[in-house]
N, C-alpha and C positions, 0 to 999 in steps of 0.2 A: 823796799825794793825785798822780796820774798825772791829764790830762787828754787826751782821745782825740779827732779831727775824724775822722768814718765816714762811711758810710752806713745805712740802716739793714736794707739788704737784705744786706751782709758778714759772712757767717758766722761767718768767720776772727776778726773784731774780736772776735764774742762768746763764742771758745773764748778767747780771750788774755785775756780779761777773768777769764774764770771762775779761770784760773791766778791770775791777782792778788790776787782773791778770796780765794783758797786762802793767798796769801802774806800776807793780814791787808793789805793794799794799797786804800786806796780810790779808787776812779775813778768819771770825768764823762767819760762820751761823748755827744758832741754829733754830730746827723745834720744834713743840711741843711733836714730840715722842721721840725726843732725850734725853740721858739720860746724864742731868747737876749734876753733885754734887760739892756742896759747901766743898769745906776741910777745910779751915780757913780764917780768917779776922778780922782787926782792926778799930776802929774808935778812932781816940784819935786825941790832938788839933796839933799833927805835920801831920800826915797822916792820907788818908780813904785807905783801901785796903783791898781785899778780892781772894781769890784765887781758882780756878774752875779745874775740870778736866770734858772732853766732851765725852760722849761715850768710859769712860775707856781707853782714847790715845790722847786726847789733852788736854795739862796744859795752863792755861792762868791766867794770873792777870787782874783787872780791871783798873789798872793803866797802864797797855799795850794798853787801848783801847785810841785810838785820833778821831774815828770816831763811832756814834752810830746811825743805820738805821733800824726802825721799820718799817719791811713793812707788817706783819700779822701774823699770829697766838698770844704766849705768852710765857715767861719765865714761866716754870716749874722746881724746885728744884727739883731734884730725893729725892726721900723716901723709904727707905725700907720696904717689906711691913709686914715684921714680927715687924718694928716699932708702926704698925697701927692695929695687933691682937684682943688688947684688945680695944672695939667700944669709950670709952671714954676717954683712950688716944691718941689713934687715931684722935679724932676729935680734940685736943686739940693740935697734933702734926703738923695736917694739916693747922689750924689753923698760930698757930705760923711761918709757912712756908711760907702761903700767905703773913704774913706780910710784912717778907724778900723780896719776890717777889715783892711787892708794892713798896717797899724802893728801892731795885734795879732799874723799873720802871722810877720811879723819879731822882734817884742818878744821871743816865746813860744820862736823858735828859738835863740833867747841861755839860754833854760834848758838842760840839761842832754836832749837831746830825738833825734827817729828821724822822717825823713820831713819831707819839704818841698813844698808845694803849688806849688813855684816851676817844679819839675818833672813837674809833670801832662803837660805840653805838652811836654817835652821833642822839642827836634828833629831828628827823624832821621837827617838829612843831618850835621848836626852831630856827632851819636853816629857818624855812618858815616867820615868823615872825620877823629874822634877814634879812631879803633879802626884804620884806615888807619895816620895817624901814631905807632902804638904798636906795628907790624909784622904787626898781625892778616891773616887773609884776608878779602878783604868781597868780595860778589858787584858784578860790572861791573853800574853802575847807569848809565840813559841818558835822558833826558828828550825826549818828542818829543811834536810838536802838530799832527805831519802824515802821510797813513801812509805816504807813501815813506820817513819818515825813519826804519820800522820794521826792521830785517833781516831779512830774509828768509835768510839761511844758517845762524841759530843760533835755539835752541830761548829762549825770554823769556817771563817771569811778569806781572801785573800785581799792583800794588800801591801803596796809599794815600800819598799826600807826609806827611799829617798824621795820620790815624788809621783805624780801620774803619767804615766807610759803613752806617746801618741807617735804612732808609725805608721806610715805607708809601705804597701809588701805586695807588689803582683796587683797594682792599681786597685788595693783596697784600701782602706782605711781604719786602723785597729786604736781604741780609745782604752786606757785600764781604768775601768771603775771596782769598786769594792762589790764581788763576788761570791755567793755561796761555794763552800764549796762538797758537791753533790759526790755521790760514791759513782757516776759517770764520768766527772771529772777526774777524780782518781785512778781508776782504770785505765784513761789516756796516759796518765803518767808513766814515763818510764820507770826505771827502780832507780836510779838517781838523778839529780839536776842540781842546778845549781842553787844557794841558798837561799829562803826562801823566808819571809813572814808571814805568818797568819795568826789570824788573833779569833779568839771564843766569838760566836756568832750571839746576841744581844736581842733578844724580846722585847721589843721597843714600844713605848704607847705613842712615842714623837722624837723628832730630832728637835735642836736647839741649835740655832746660829746666832751670833752674841758678837757682836762689834765691841771692841773696848776703845776708849777713847781717856788715856791720862788718869783713871781713878772712876768713869763713869762709863756705865755699860749698857748699851742698847742691844735686849737679846727677841729673838723672834721664835716661836714655835712653828715646827714645820711637817703635818700629817701626811708624810709618805710612805706609813706603812698600809696605808687604805687603796694603794696602788700599788699592783703586781709590778711594775716596770720599777716604780722609785722603792719599794721598800727596803733593798740592800743598800742603797745611796740613791739622796736623791738628786746627784746630778745626773743619773740618766732621763734627763726632763722627759715629761709628757703633755706636749706641748696642746697636744689635744682635751686633757684631762687635768689641767694643773694642780698640785697640791694645794689644800689650802694650807695658810700663813696667817698666824697672827701675833700681835706684841705678847712680850713674853716677860714675864718680870721672875730674873731669879733668887733665889732666898740672900740673904746678908751675909751667913757664911759660906756659900758658894764662892761668891763676891768677894770676901776676903780670903780666902785661897787659891784663886784666880791671882788676886793684887798679888799674893806673894809670889806667885810664880812669872807672872812676866816680871816681876821687880828684879827677883833673881836672875831671870835671865835679860835683864835691861830693854826689854820693852814696853814702850810707852802704848802703841797703837797696833790693833793686828783684830784679827777673826777669829772666834775661836766656837769647835763643833763639840757637843756635849750629846747625850743620850738620857732620856728620863725611861728608864726600861719600865716593864710591866707589874713589880714590883716598888714601883716610884723610889727607885734610887738614880740618882743624878751620875753619868759615868761620864767619866771626860776621855777624848779620843785625841783632839789634836787643836796645833795653833797653826793661823798661816798669819805672818805680818804682812804680808802685799796682796792677802786677799781680795775679793770683791767685797766690795760693799753697800753698792749700790740695790743687789737682792734682798738686803736687809732694810733700806732706806725707803724706799718707796713704796713697798705693800702696807709696814706698818707707820706711815707717814711722817719717822723720824728727823726728816731735812737734814742729813750726818753730812751732805756736803756745807751746807751750812753750821752746823757745828764746827765742823775743820777749818773753814775760814776766821769763823769766829775766836776760836782757840788759838789760829795765827797771829790774829790782830791782838788778841787780848797780850798776846808772849812778847809781839814787837813794842806795844806802850808800856808791858812791865819794863822792859830794857830798858827805853827811852828814860820813863822817868825814876830810874832807877840811876 
């Protein structure tokens, strides 16, 4: 049996499950909105086991799980609302349950597994420094809190330190994307502002999105610079005139350096963004351990959903035969 933690909107998870079903491998998928009830459990010298009910109909024991795939989302143990009617008791019980959820993630990673909830909010700055320490080119990154600190003789883009922001304000929706800091932008800024991260703007030939699965790379070149809408950030999609994308092979030297980074950060799978600049240098940008991989799978005919299902199947058989 394979336990999968995901969210209800992730189509890639559903497609991996279809392959696992074809292989006659039973799966249990838990989404954040599902009702997961812990019925009982034991930790002793003889055994460790816990019994759950999912959505009032599926019962299973942790001892039945042969592989754990953390795709995205989180494990949330159901707590009856009546239990939290008194604020102080509710706060205490929430903390109690959160400690068990933390333990459960830890315990499941001891089984054959893929993905790690600890890597969801991976620190971009830590990743950048790790890349630099492994001799990869990285963008010059500076932090400013005053208008006068922004260099005037170079071109820079703004970027979030944590992640992309999505917010609604006065019936309008705002999505944070990588954008160039223009003179007009600077003129609109107050003299001081919250600490912000900016990076030098790289003149690129194309962007590279690579999906990594424990030693294997599946890369795609994205010719986003040919479109004014996407040239700063390919995520600012132009559905009328989509970017051209093609399969791409990273050099063995770059792959070795990336594997070193992933190993140091304890990452078995992730999506990784790079740029090839106009001087043919590969520039490392960032990694996303729970990033979408369908956008790489379909255009390049990589069938990543099948690759992941085969990876899980092989790990289960290795465990059983060893």
